[in-house]
KOLGUNU-318897 format. One record per residue (C-alpha): chain; residue in three letters; x, y, z; residue number from 1. Coordinates in steps of 0.02 Angstrom, whole numbers, plus 32768, in hexadecimal, padded with zeros to 4 digits. Example, Ala and Ser with C-alpha at 12.3 -4.5 7.8 and 13.67 -1.06 7.14 Angstrom:
BEGIN
<A, ALA, <8267, 7F1F, 8186>, 1> <A, SER, <82AC, 7FCB, 8165>, 2> 
This chain:
BEGIN
<A, UNK, <AC04, 0688, 3A2B>, 1> <A, UNK, <AB5C, 0696, 3A0B>, 2> <A, UNK, <AB01, 0615, 39A9>, 3> <A, UNK, <AA60, 062B, 3948>, 4> <A, UNK, <AA06, 0576, 38FF>, 5> <A, UNK, <A9B2, 0579, 388F>, 6> <A, UNK, <A94C, 0509, 3851>, 7> <A, UNK, <A8B7, 04B6, 37F6>, 8> <A, UNK, <A849, 0450, 3882>, 9> <A, UNK, <A7E1, 03D4, 3821>, 10> <A, UNK, <A8A1, 03A5, 37C7>, 11> <A, UNK, <A922, 03B7, 3848>, 12> <A, UNK, <A8FB, 03C7, 38EE>, 13> <A, UNK, <A940, 0330, 393A>, 14> <A, UNK, <A9E3, 035F, 38F1>, 15> <A, UNK, <A9E1, 0404, 3927>, 16> <A, UNK, <A9B9, 03DB, 39E1>, 17> <A, UNK, <AA38, 035E, 39E0>, 18> <A, UNK, <AAA7, 03EE, 39A0>, 19> <A, UNK, <AA65, 0471, 3A03>, 20> <A, UNK, <AA9D, 03EA, 3AA2>, 21> <A, UNK, <AB4D, 03F4, 3A6D>, 22> <A, UNK, <AB51, 04C7, 3A49>, 23> <A, UNK, <AB19, 04ED, 3AEC>, 24> <A, UNK, <AB8B, 0487, 3B4C>, 25> <A, UNK, <AC22, 04D2, 3AE5>, 26> <A, UNK, <ABDB, 058E, 3AFC>, 27> <A, UNK, <AB5A, 0583, 3B65>, 28> <A, UNK, <AA8E, 0583, 3B6B>, 29> <A, UNK, <AA6D, 0640, 3B6F>, 30> <A, UNK, <AAF0, 064B, 3ACE>, 31> <A, UNK, <AA7B, 05D0, 3A61>, 32> <A, UNK, <A9DC, 0606, 3A1A>, 33> <A, UNK, <A987, 0588, 39E4>, 34> <A, UNK, <A8AC, 05C7, 39B9>, 35> <A, UNK, <A858, 053B, 3A03>, 36> <A, UNK, <A8C1, 0556, 3AB6>, 37> <A, UNK, <A8E6, 0617, 3A9B>, 38> <A, UNK, <A85A, 066A, 3A73>, 39> <A, UNK, <A7C0, 068D, 3B08>, 40> <A, UNK, <A719, 065D, 3B05>, 41> <A, UNK, <A6CF, 06FA, 3ADE>, 42> <A, UNK, <A77C, 0742, 3A91>, 43> <A, UNK, <A76D, 07A8, 39CA>, 44> <A, UNK, <A7C0, 070A, 397C>, 45> <A, UNK, <A7E4, 077A, 38E2>, 46> <A, UNK, <A82D, 07F8, 3966>, 47> <A, UNK, <A891, 078A, 39D7>, 48> <A, UNK, <A8D6, 0737, 391B>, 49> <A, UNK, <A91E, 07E0, 38E3>, 50> <A, UNK, <A978, 081A, 3990>, 51> <A, UNK, <A9D1, 0755, 39AD>, 52> <A, UNK, <AA0A, 076C, 390E>, 53> <A, UNK, <AA5E, 0829, 3919>, 54> <A, UNK, <AAB0, 07C7, 39C4>, 55> <A, UNK, <AAEC, 0731, 3961>, 56> <A, UNK, <ABB1, 071E, 3939>, 57> <A, UNK, <AB7F, 0673, 38DC>, 58> <A, UNK, <AADF, 063B, 3882>, 59> <A, UNK, <AAD1, 0577, 385C>, 60> <A, UNK, <AA51, 0569, 37E2>, 61> <A, UNK, <AA24, 04A6, 37F5>, 62> <A, UNK, <A9EF, 044A, 3747>, 63> <A, UNK, <A996, 03AC, 3752>, 64> <A, UNK, <A968, 0342, 36CC>, 65> <A, UNK, <A8AD, 038E, 36B8>, 66> <A, UNK, <A8F7, 044F, 36D9>, 67> <A, UNK, <A8DA, 047D, 3618>, 68> <A, UNK, <A839, 041C, 3609>, 69> <A, UNK, <A7EB, 041C, 36A2>, 70> <A, UNK, <A72E, 045C, 3662>, 71> <A, UNK, <A69A, 0486, 36A9>, 72> <A, UNK, <A5E5, 042B, 36B4>, 73> <A, UNK, <A5C8, 048E, 35FD>, 74> <A, UNK, <A65D, 0455, 35BE>, 75> <A, UNK, <A6B7, 04EF, 35C5>, 76> <A, UNK, <A769, 050D, 35D1>, 77> <A, UNK, <A785, 0553, 3686>, 78> <A, UNK, <A828, 059C, 364B>, 79> <A, UNK, <A7B0, 05F5, 35CB>, 80> <A, UNK, <A760, 0656, 3640>, 81> <A, UNK, <A7A3, 0705, 3681>, 82> <A, UNK, <A745, 06EB, 3739>, 83> <A, UNK, <A7B4, 0637, 3759>, 84> <A, UNK, <A806, 0641, 37E7>, 85> <A, UNK, <A8AD, 05EE, 37B0>, 86> <A, UNK, <A8B3, 0654, 3717>, 87> <A, UNK, <A89A, 06F4, 376F>, 88> <A, UNK, <A930, 06BA, 37F0>, 89> <A, UNK, <A9AB, 068B, 3765>, 90> <A, UNK, <A97C, 072C, 3702>, 91> <A, UNK, <A992, 07A4, 3794>, 92> <A, UNK, <AA2D, 0748, 37C8>, 93> <A, UNK, <AA7A, 0767, 3705>, 94> <A, UNK, <AA48, 080F, 3716>, 95> <A, UNK, <AAA8, 083F, 37B3>, 96> <A, UNK, <AB4E, 07E7, 374B>, 97> <A, UNK, <AB96, 0777, 37E4>, 98> <A, UNK, <ABB9, 06B9, 3803>, 99> <A, UNK, <AB4E, 065C, 37B4>, 100> <A, UNK, <AB79, 058B, 37AA>, 101> <A, UNK, <AB07, 0514, 3754>, 102> <A, UNK, <AB04, 046F, 37B4>, 103> <A, UNK, <AAD8, 03DD, 3741>, 104> <A, UNK, <AA7B, 032B, 37AB>, 105> <A, UNK, <AA16, 02C0, 377C>, 106> <A, UNK, <AA81, 0298, 36D9>, 107> <A, UNK, <AA55, 033F, 3689>, 108> <A, UNK, <AA90, 0398, 3608>, 109> <A, UNK, <AA9E, 046F, 35E2>, 110> <A, UNK, <AA21, 04A5, 3594>, 111> <A, UNK, <AA5C, 04F5, 34F1>, 112> <A, UNK, <AA26, 05AE, 34CC>, 113> <A, UNK, <A9AB, 0597, 346C>, 114> <A, UNK, <A93E, 053A, 34D3>, 115> <A, UNK, <A930, 05D6, 355C>, 116> <A, UNK, <A8E6, 065C, 3559>, 117> <A, UNK, <A94A, 070C, 3511>, 118> <A, UNK, <A970, 0744, 35CB>, 119> <A, UNK, <A9BB, 0692, 360B>, 120> <A, UNK, <AA0C, 067E, 356F>, 121> <A, UNK, <AAC7, 06B3, 35C5>, 122> <A, UNK, <AAB3, 062B, 3639>, 123> <A, UNK, <AAC7, 059D, 35A8>, 124> <A, UNK, <AB7B, 05DF, 35AC>, 125> <A, UNK, <ABAC, 05D0, 3643>, 126> <A, UNK, <AC28, 0544, 368B>, 127> <A, UNK, <ABBC, 04A7, 36D2>, 128> <A, UNK, <ABFE, 0433, 3761>, 129> <A, UNK, <AB9E, 038A, 376A>, 130> <A, UNK, <AB6F, 0340, 3819>, 131> <A, UNK, <AB69, 0272, 37E7>, 132> <A, UNK, <AB0B, 021A, 3882>, 133> <A, UNK, <ABA5, 01A7, 386C>, 134> <A, UNK, <AC31, 020F, 388A>, 135> <A, UNK, <ABBD, 029C, 38F7>, 136> <A, UNK, <AC3A, 02DC, 397E>, 137> <A, UNK, <ACBD, 02D6, 3903>, 138> <A, UNK, <AC5A, 034C, 3884>, 139> <A, UNK, <AC0D, 03B6, 390C>, 140> <A, UNK, <ACD2, 03CF, 394B>, 141> <A, UNK, <AD13, 0403, 389E>, 142> <A, UNK, <AC5E, 0476, 3899>, 143> <A, UNK, <AC91, 04D1, 3938>, 144> <A, UNK, <AD4F, 04C9, 3918>, 145> <A, UNK, <AD1D, 0534, 3871>, 146> <A, UNK, <ACA5, 05C7, 38C9>, 147> <A, UNK, <AD0D, 05DD, 395B>, 148> <A, UNK, <ACE3, 0592, 39D1>, 149> <A, UNK, <AD6D, 0539, 3A3E>, 150> <A, UNK, <AD90, 0490, 3A25>, 151> <A, UNK, <AD64, 0407, 3AAC>, 152> <A, UNK, <AE06, 0403, 3B2C>, 153> <A, UNK, <AE23, 0343, 3B07>, 154> <A, UNK, <AE10, 0342, 3A51>, 155> <A, UNK, <AECC, 0366, 3A1A>, 156> <A, UNK, <AE7A, 034C, 3953>, 157> <A, UNK, <AE70, 03E6, 38F2>, 158> <A, UNK, <AE41, 03BD, 382F>, 159> <A, UNK, <ADE6, 044F, 381B>, 160> <A, UNK, <AE41, 04E9, 3849>, 161> <A, UNK, <ADCF, 0586, 3873>, 162> <A, UNK, <ADA4, 05EA, 381A>, 163> <A, UNK, <AE18, 0668, 379E>, 164> <A, UNK, <AEA1, 05D0, 37A4>, 165> <A, UNK, <AEA2, 053A, 3748>, 166> <A, UNK, <ADF0, 054E, 36F9>, 167> <A, UNK, <AE28, 05F6, 36BE>, 168> <A, UNK, <AEC2, 05B3, 3644>, 169> <A, UNK, <AE6C, 0515, 3616>, 170> <A, UNK, <ADDF, 0590, 35D1>, 171> <A, UNK, <AE70, 0623, 3592>, 172> <A, UNK, <AE5F, 05D0, 34EA>, 173> <A, UNK, <ADAC, 05EB, 34B2>, 174> <A, UNK, <AD63, 0682, 34D4>, 175> <A, UNK, <ACA2, 067A, 3507>, 176> <A, UNK, <AC2E, 070D, 34D2>, 177> <A, UNK, <AB72, 06E6, 349C>, 178> <A, UNK, <AB32, 0737, 3421>, 179> <A, UNK, <AA88, 0741, 33F8>, 180> <A, UNK, <AA1B, 07AB, 3358>, 181> <A, UNK, <A970, 07DC, 3361>, 182> <A, UNK, <A909, 0762, 331B>, 183> <A, UNK, <A9B5, 06DB, 3314>, 184> <A, UNK, <A943, 0631, 336C>, 185> <A, UNK, <AA1A, 05EF, 3395>, 186> <A, UNK, <A9FF, 0569, 3312>, 187> <A, UNK, <AA8E, 059C, 32B1>, 188> <A, UNK, <AB45, 055C, 32D1>, 189> <A, UNK, <AB8E, 060E, 330D>, 190> <A, UNK, <AB1B, 05EC, 33C0>, 191> <A, UNK, <AB73, 055B, 33F4>, 192> <A, UNK, <AC04, 05A8, 3471>, 193> <A, UNK, <AC74, 0574, 34FC>, 194> <A, UNK, <AC46, 05B5, 358F>, 195> <A, UNK, <ACC1, 0619, 35F0>, 196> <A, UNK, <ACF9, 05DB, 3694>, 197> <A, UNK, <ACCA, 0656, 372B>, 198> <A, UNK, <AD20, 06E4, 3774>, 199> <A, UNK, <ACF1, 072D, 382E>, 200> <A, UNK, <ACA8, 07E2, 3848>, 201> <A, UNK, <AD21, 087E, 3844>, 202> <A, UNK, <AD0B, 08DE, 38D3>, 203> <A, UNK, <AD04, 098E, 38B6>, 204> <A, UNK, <ADBA, 09D8, 38F1>, 205> <A, UNK, <ADBC, 0A41, 397E>, 206> <A, UNK, <ADE9, 0AF2, 3950>, 207> <A, UNK, <AEAA, 0B2A, 399D>, 208> <A, UNK, <AF5C, 0B43, 398A>, 209> <A, UNK, <AF88, 0AAC, 3960>, 210> <A, UNK, <AF28, 0A9D, 38AA>, 211> <A, UNK, <AF7C, 0B09, 380B>, 212> <A, UNK, <AF2B, 0B39, 377A>, 213> <A, UNK, <AF31, 0AF4, 36E0>, 214> <A, UNK, <AEF1, 0B52, 3630>, 215> <A, UNK, <AECB, 0B3E, 357E>, 216> <A, UNK, <AEBE, 0BAE, 34DC>, 217> <A, UNK, <AE57, 0B26, 3476>, 218> <A, UNK, <ADB8, 0B3C, 343A>, 219> <A, UNK, <ADA1, 0A91, 347E>, 220> <A, UNK, <AD27, 0A62, 33DC>, 221> <A, UNK, <AD43, 0998, 33AA>, 222> <A, UNK, <AD2A, 096A, 3307>, 223> <A, UNK, <AD44, 09AC, 323D>, 224> <A, UNK, <AD44, 0A57, 3249>, 225> <A, UNK, <ACB7, 0A6B, 31CA>, 226> <A, UNK, <AC52, 09F0, 324B>, 227> <A, UNK, <AC80, 09F7, 32F7>, 228> <A, UNK, <AC18, 0976, 334D>, 229> <A, UNK, <AC38, 0995, 33FF>, 230> <A, UNK, <AC7E, 0A44, 347D>, 231> <A, UNK, <ACDF, 0A41, 3508>, 232> <A, UNK, <ACE2, 0AAD, 3592>, 233> <A, UNK, <AD5C, 0A90, 360D>, 234> <A, UNK, <AD16, 0AFA, 3685>, 235> <A, UNK, <ADB7, 0AEC, 3715>, 236> <A, UNK, <AE50, 0A77, 3708>, 237> <A, UNK, <AED8, 0A8B, 379D>, 238> <A, UNK, <AF71, 0A17, 37DB>, 239> <A, UNK, <AFAC, 09E9, 3864>, 240> <A, UNK, <B039, 096B, 38A6>, 241> <A, UNK, <AFDF, 08C5, 38EE>, 242> <A, UNK, <AFFE, 0897, 39A5>, 243> <A, UNK, <B06F, 0805, 3979>, 244> <A, UNK, <B0EA, 0893, 3931>, 245> <A, UNK, <B112, 0829, 3895>, 246> <A, UNK, <B096, 087B, 381D>, 247> <A, UNK, <AFF4, 08D4, 380A>, 248> <A, UNK, <AF4D, 090D, 3812>, 249> <A, UNK, <AEF1, 0949, 3781>, 250> <A, UNK, <AE45, 097D, 3776>, 251> <A, UNK, <ADE1, 09A8, 36EC>, 252> <A, UNK, <AD2C, 0A0D, 36FB>, 253> <A, UNK, <ACD1, 0A03, 3655>, 254> <A, UNK, <AC34, 0A2F, 360A>, 255> <A, UNK, <AC25, 09DD, 355F>, 256> <A, UNK, <ABA4, 0A1C, 34CC>, 257> <A, UNK, <AB57, 097A, 346B>, 258> <A, UNK, <AB44, 09CC, 33C0>, 259> <A, UNK, <AB05, 092B, 3368>, 260> <A, UNK, <AA70, 08F0, 334C>, 261> <A, UNK, <AAA1, 0861, 3383>, 262> <A, UNK, <AAB3, 083D, 3449>, 263> <A, UNK, <AB55, 0836, 348D>, 264> <A, UNK, <AB94, 07E7, 353D>, 265> <A, UNK, <AC01, 080C, 35AB>, 266> <A, UNK, <AC6B, 079F, 35F1>, 267> <A, UNK, <AD17, 07A5, 3637>, 268> <A, UNK, <AD5F, 0760, 359A>, 269> <A, UNK, <AD38, 07F0, 3540>, 270> <A, UNK, <ADD0, 084A, 35A1>, 271> <A, UNK, <AE90, 0837, 35A0>, 272> <A, UNK, <AF2A, 0893, 35ED>, 273> <A, UNK, <AFB7, 08A3, 3592>, 274> <A, UNK, <B061, 08FC, 35CB>, 275> <A, UNK, <B113, 08E3, 35C7>, 276> <A, UNK, <B0FD, 085E, 352D>, 277> <A, UNK, <B073, 07F5, 359C>, 278> <A, UNK, <AFD0, 07E0, 35B0>, 279> <A, UNK, <AF79, 07B5, 3649>, 280> <A, UNK, <AEB4, 075C, 3668>, 281> <A, UNK, <AE41, 07C2, 36BE>, 282> <A, UNK, <AE5B, 0794, 3785>, 283> <A, UNK, <AD86, 07B8, 37A0>, 284> <A, UNK, <AD0A, 081B, 3737>, 285> <A, UNK, <AC62, 0851, 377F>, 286> <A, UNK, <ABB8, 08A3, 3714>, 287> <A, UNK, <AB9D, 0935, 376D>, 288> <A, UNK, <AB27, 0989, 3705>, 289> <A, UNK, <AA93, 0981, 3678>, 290> <A, UNK, <AA89, 08B9, 3640>, 291> <A, UNK, <AB00, 0832, 3620>, 292> <A, UNK, <AAB6, 0837, 3563>, 293> <A, UNK, <AAA0, 08D3, 3506>, 294> <A, UNK, <AA87, 091F, 345C>, 295> <A, UNK, <AA42, 09B2, 33F5>, 296> <A, UNK, <AAA7, 0A42, 3455>, 297> <A, UNK, <AA91, 09EA, 34FD>, 298> <A, UNK, <AB1C, 09F7, 3588>, 299> <A, UNK, <AB58, 098D, 35F3>, 300> <A, UNK, <ABDE, 09B2, 3685>, 301> <A, UNK, <AC65, 093A, 36B8>, 302> <A, UNK, <ACE4, 094D, 3738>, 303> <A, UNK, <AD7C, 08C4, 36FC>, 304> <A, UNK, <AE2B, 08B1, 376E>, 305> <A, UNK, <AEB1, 085B, 3741>, 306> <A, UNK, <AF67, 0818, 379E>, 307> <A, UNK, <AFFF, 085E, 3734>, 308> <A, UNK, <B0A3, 0828, 373F>, 309> <A, UNK, <B0E2, 08B5, 36E1>, 310> <A, UNK, <B0C4, 097A, 3734>, 311> <A, UNK, <B05B, 09D4, 36D5>, 312> <A, UNK, <B0BB, 0A89, 36EC>, 313> <A, UNK, <B119, 0A5C, 364C>, 314> <A, UNK, <B069, 0A39, 35EF>, 315> <A, UNK, <AFED, 09AF, 35D0>, 316> <A, UNK, <AF66, 0996, 3565>, 317> <A, UNK, <AEB7, 0942, 3576>, 318> <A, UNK, <AE85, 08CE, 34E3>, 319> <A, UNK, <ADBE, 08DB, 34C7>, 320> <A, UNK, <AD66, 0867, 345B>, 321> <A, UNK, <ACC6, 08AD, 3423>, 322> <A, UNK, <AC4E, 080D, 3459>, 323> <A, UNK, <AC93, 076F, 33EE>, 324> <A, UNK, <AC7C, 07DD, 334D>, 325> <A, UNK, <AD55, 07A7, 3337>, 326> <A, UNK, <AD81, 0863, 3325>, 327> <A, UNK, <ADF7, 0898, 33B5>, 328> <A, UNK, <ADEC, 0946, 33F8>, 329> <A, UNK, <AE98, 0999, 346F>, 330> <A, UNK, <AE9F, 0A13, 34D5>, 331> <A, UNK, <AF53, 0A5A, 3512>, 332> <A, UNK, <AF6C, 0A9F, 35BC>, 333> <A, UNK, <AFE5, 0AF4, 3603>, 334> <A, UNK, <AFEF, 0B2C, 36C7>, 335> <A, UNK, <AFD3, 0BD4, 36E6>, 336> 
């Protein structure tokens, strides 16, 4: 497990340093990237950041009480500067579509989308974890468990199950999609969204004879016939019995084209699998190409996988939400 630690020095350096010490003790010093310790003198800072993000399994965005309002001597908020290193780190992480966890310290709260520049707006809908000074050890254990770091052997308490279990069940009652229109300042009630919980990244399925192919004859357009809001092109769909032998792995590689002038963000709640009268949430989800938020004919490439207790050989369907518009599309699949 490689972890990227993003923080603003004048806002949360003490908490970030304390958290880094715990992370290093669990996953190793070499697997924790913190700019003050990981960037060597004379090294290109931006290149080092980009390289570390590309190798990271999780990004922890430490947000303290002055993260949003920190400003330069002339009063310009750092986050409004496109060259600000914290903004650059998180913008790049969001584009990569990996696991990002906002970590609130010092009694900080999550910013609203309208308080953030456009490239950071998706951060506002991510599930946050709070670290309190009074309950630091317990809160850090919960954070580590949530991102997939094995709990300390001496601890048997399991308050937050790893991503994809309890967190997913809690969040399934609310679809969290960040949708913003050009020129929208985010102040309307529609801008308040329920954050989606986190899902692990999907590894690309290895090409082998173990996988069977699913095919569809549907056109994949989402929305009313005379006003489609999106187009879903399934580049690849495969399934195979899982290693446990009691379920099936089902993996879809999808190109989603946004057909509106409003931005549509791609998150795992956009997709469900149905088979044999049962519905399944994604096991993992990745944005593998394009931007996580797109509009106006732009394409976002995603990889989404499911654990199905029903054999897809008898038919299955992919349910697609078109960016929170309340319109659901359905693509029916048959085994080839």
